[in-house]
C-alpha positions in Angstrom: 125.1 248.3 14.8 127.7 250.7 15.0 130.9 250.9 17.2 130.9 254.5 18.8 131.4 256.8 21.7 130.9 255.4 24.9 129.3 252.4 23.9 131.3 250.8 20.8 129.5 253.0 18.1 131.0 254.0 15.1 132.3 257.7 14.3 132.4 258.6 10.5 134.2 262.0 9.6 133.7 263.6 6.3 135.5 266.8 4.8 132.3 268.6 3.6 131.4 269.7 7.0 133.9 271.5 9.3 132.2 270.0 12.4 133.1 266.5 11.2 136.5 266.9 10.3 138.5 267.4 7.1 140.3 264.6 6.2 137.5 263.1 4.0 138.4 259.7 6.0 136.1 257.6 8.2 137.3 256.3 11.6 136.0 254.0 14.1 136.5 254.7 17.7 136.0 251.7 20.2 135.8 252.2 23.8 137.5 251.1 26.7 135.6 249.3 29.4 133.4 251.5 31.5 134.7 251.3 35.4 131.4 252.1 37.2 128.8 249.7 38.2 125.1 249.2 38.4 123.3 251.3 41.1 126.1 254.0 41.0 126.0 257.7 40.3 125.1 258.8 36.6 128.1 259.0 34.5 129.3 262.5 33.6 129.4 263.0 29.8 132.9 264.8 30.0 134.6 261.8 31.8 133.4 258.9 29.4 135.8 259.3 26.5 138.3 256.5 27.1 138.3 255.2 23.3 140.4 253.0 21.1 140.9 254.4 17.6 140.7 252.3 14.6 141.5 254.6 11.7 139.8 253.5 8.1 137.0 251.4 9.4 133.7 252.3 8.1 131.1 251.6 10.6 127.2 252.3 10.8 125.0 254.6 12.7 122.7 257.5 13.0 121.3 261.2 12.5 121.0 264.6 13.7 118.4 267.2 14.8 119.4 270.5 16.8 117.7 271.1 19.9 114.4 273.1 18.9 112.6 275.9 20.8 115.6 276.1 23.3 114.9 279.8 23.7 115.0 282.4 21.0 117.8 285.0 20.9 117.2 286.2 17.6 120.0 284.3 15.9 118.1 281.4 14.9 115.2 283.1 13.4 114.6 284.0 9.8 115.0 287.6 8.4 111.4 288.5 9.3 112.0 287.3 13.0 110.0 284.1 12.4 111.4 280.5 13.4 112.7 278.3 10.4 110.6 275.6 9.4 110.7 272.4 11.0 109.7 268.8 10.0 106.2 268.0 11.3 106.1 265.3 14.2 102.6 264.1 13.8 102.3 260.8 12.1 101.2 260.8 8.7 98.9 257.5 9.0 100.7 256.0 5.7 102.1 252.5 6.3 105.9 253.0 6.2 106.9 249.8 4.6 105.1 247.0 2.4 107.4 244.0 3.5 110.5 243.1 5.0 113.6 241.1 3.9 114.5 238.6 6.6 113.7 240.7 9.8 114.5 244.1 8.3 111.6 246.4 7.1 112.1 247.0 3.1 109.6 248.4 0.5 109.5 251.7 1.6 107.9 254.6 -0.5 109.6 256.3 -3.1 109.4 259.6 -1.5 110.7 261.7 1.3 108.7 260.2 3.8 109.8 256.8 2.9 113.6 257.8 3.0 113.0 259.0 6.5 111.5 255.8 7.3 114.4 253.9 5.8 116.8 256.0 7.3 115.2 255.1 10.7 114.7 251.4 10.3 118.1 251.0 9.1 119.5 252.9 11.9 117.8 250.4 14.3 119.0 247.4 12.8 122.8 248.9 12.3 122.7 249.6 16.0 121.4 246.0 17.1 123.2 243.1 18.8 123.0 241.4 15.5 125.9 243.5 14.1 128.0 241.4 16.6 127.0 238.2 14.9 128.9 237.5 11.4 125.9 235.8 10.1 123.4 238.2 10.8 126.1 241.4 10.2 126.5 240.1 6.8 122.4 239.8 6.1 121.9 243.4 7.5 124.7 245.2 5.4 123.5 243.4 2.2 120.0 244.4 2.9 120.6 248.0 3.9 123.7 249.2 1.6 123.7 249.7 -1.9 125.2 246.9 -3.8 128.3 248.7 -4.8 129.5 249.6 -1.6 128.1 246.3 0.3 131.4 244.4 -0.3 133.8 247.0 1.0 131.5 247.9 4.0 131.4 244.0 4.8 135.1 243.9 4.8 135.6 246.7 7.1 132.8 246.0 9.4 134.1 242.2 9.9 137.6 243.6 11.2 136.1 246.1 13.6 133.4 243.6 15.1 136.0 240.6 15.3 138.9 243.1 17.0 139.1 240.9 20.2 140.6 244.0 22.1 137.3 245.8 21.6 135.2 242.8 22.5 137.0 242.4 25.6 136.8 245.9 26.8 132.9 245.8 26.3 132.6 242.3 28.1 132.3 240.0 25.2 134.0 237.2 24.1 135.7 236.8 20.9 132.6 235.4 19.1 130.7 238.5 20.3 128.8 236.6 23.1 128.2 237.8 26.6 129.4 236.0 29.7 126.9 233.4 31.3 124.4 235.0 33.4 124.7 238.6 31.6 122.7 239.8 28.6 124.4 242.0 26.1 122.1 245.0 25.1 122.7 247.2 22.1 119.4 249.1 21.1 118.9 252.4 19.1 115.8 254.3 20.2 115.0 256.9 17.2 113.7 260.5 18.3 113.2 262.1 15.1 114.2 262.6 11.5 114.5 265.2 8.5 115.1 265.3 5.1 118.0 268.0 4.4 118.1 267.5 0.7 116.2 265.2 -2.0 116.1 264.7 -5.6 113.5 262.0 -7.2 116.1 259.1 -6.6 118.4 260.5 -3.7 118.0 262.0 -0.2 120.1 263.0 2.8 118.1 262.1 6.0 119.2 263.1 9.5 118.4 260.6 12.3 118.5 261.9 16.1 118.5 258.9 18.4 119.4 257.9 21.9 121.2 254.5 22.2 121.5 251.7 25.1 124.4 249.8 25.2 126.2 247.6 27.8 125.8 244.3 29.9 123.0 243.6 32.2 123.5 241.0 35.0 125.1 240.2 38.4 128.9 241.3 38.4 128.6 243.2 34.9 131.7 245.6 34.6 130.1 247.6 31.7 126.5 248.5 32.8 123.8 249.4 30.5 124.1 253.1 30.0 122.4 255.5 27.7 124.1 258.0 24.7 122.9 260.5 22.3 124.0 260.7 18.6 122.8 262.1 15.3 123.5 260.2 12.2 123.2 261.6 8.5 122.4 259.0 6.0 122.8 259.4 2.3 120.4 257.3 0.5 119.7 256.3 -3.3 116.8 254.6 -4.9 118.0 251.4 -6.0 115.7 248.4 -7.4 112.7 249.7 -5.8 114.0 250.6 -2.5 116.1 253.0 -0.6 119.7 252.0 0.2 122.6 253.4 2.2 125.4 254.9 0.2 127.2 256.9 2.9 126.7 258.2 6.4 128.1 260.5 8.8 127.8 260.5 12.6 128.2 263.3 15.5 127.3 263.6 19.3 124.2 265.0 20.5 121.9 266.8 20.9 122.3 265.6 24.7 119.3 266.3 27.0 120.0 267.4 30.5 119.7 264.1 32.4 117.3 263.6 35.7 118.2 262.4 39.0 116.6 259.1 38.6 117.8 256.0 40.4 119.3 253.5 38.0 117.3 250.3 37.7 118.8 247.1 38.9 120.6 244.5 36.7 117.8 242.1 36.8 115.1 244.9 35.9 117.2 246.0 33.0 117.5 242.5 31.6 113.8 241.7 32.1 112.9 245.1 30.3 115.0 244.3 27.4 113.7 240.7 27.0 110.2 241.8 27.5 109.9 244.9 25.5 110.1 244.5 21.8 111.2 247.0 19.3 109.0 248.8 16.3 108.8 249.3 12.9 109.4 253.1 12.5 107.6 255.5 10.2 107.8 259.4 9.7 
């Protein structure tokens, strides 16, 4: 998983886009522990920015799609007044992968659809609780990253995920384990993808997703909450599969929250234990 806003996810910045920053460096923002508890009112997004900044640490997380069809004021259309083309949302019916490496999907198709499926499935595993366990983290990084970048990523991520202050702030012990009687939840839920550029052996894919992060269980001081992000993955076709070479991340698009009562800690724990994940395809 990545360490960044509100949850322990990463925030990467690049100098090729004014919206991401101009330093060309990647930074990881590690959060302070939220102060609200289960059953409380929904947190305002503007007040959940207590973060510890660790500069130079490369972390991983996921993709972007702007809000579509939020009203047409004429500024988002093409010259003839029509809206620009968007990626289709219907399933193609093609199998997303041929195999898996460990528990990680692999063997994606050598086309744009395969690149989107790879970015989505990689985003899910990079945002999982497995990133907080050293052995699982090493397996994940070695599987999803291009070989020439995996070693450097590994070193940076080991430093980030073993930061005791960060782990304490999110309620975990120095080994990344949850307290007795509590369940640590870190799950990425993809919403959509699109390809912004592609060649025969490379692709840039944006992934828009929501994430669940926190501790469920009685006495949790970091209850499970949701956030929304977009991560742009740079992918390269290497040895018969798509691999990550770089990424950038930004907040949102964020929908308006409904006034729904928060579930109890027991219900949240039960849901996470009983509802499994998916292999994602375009």
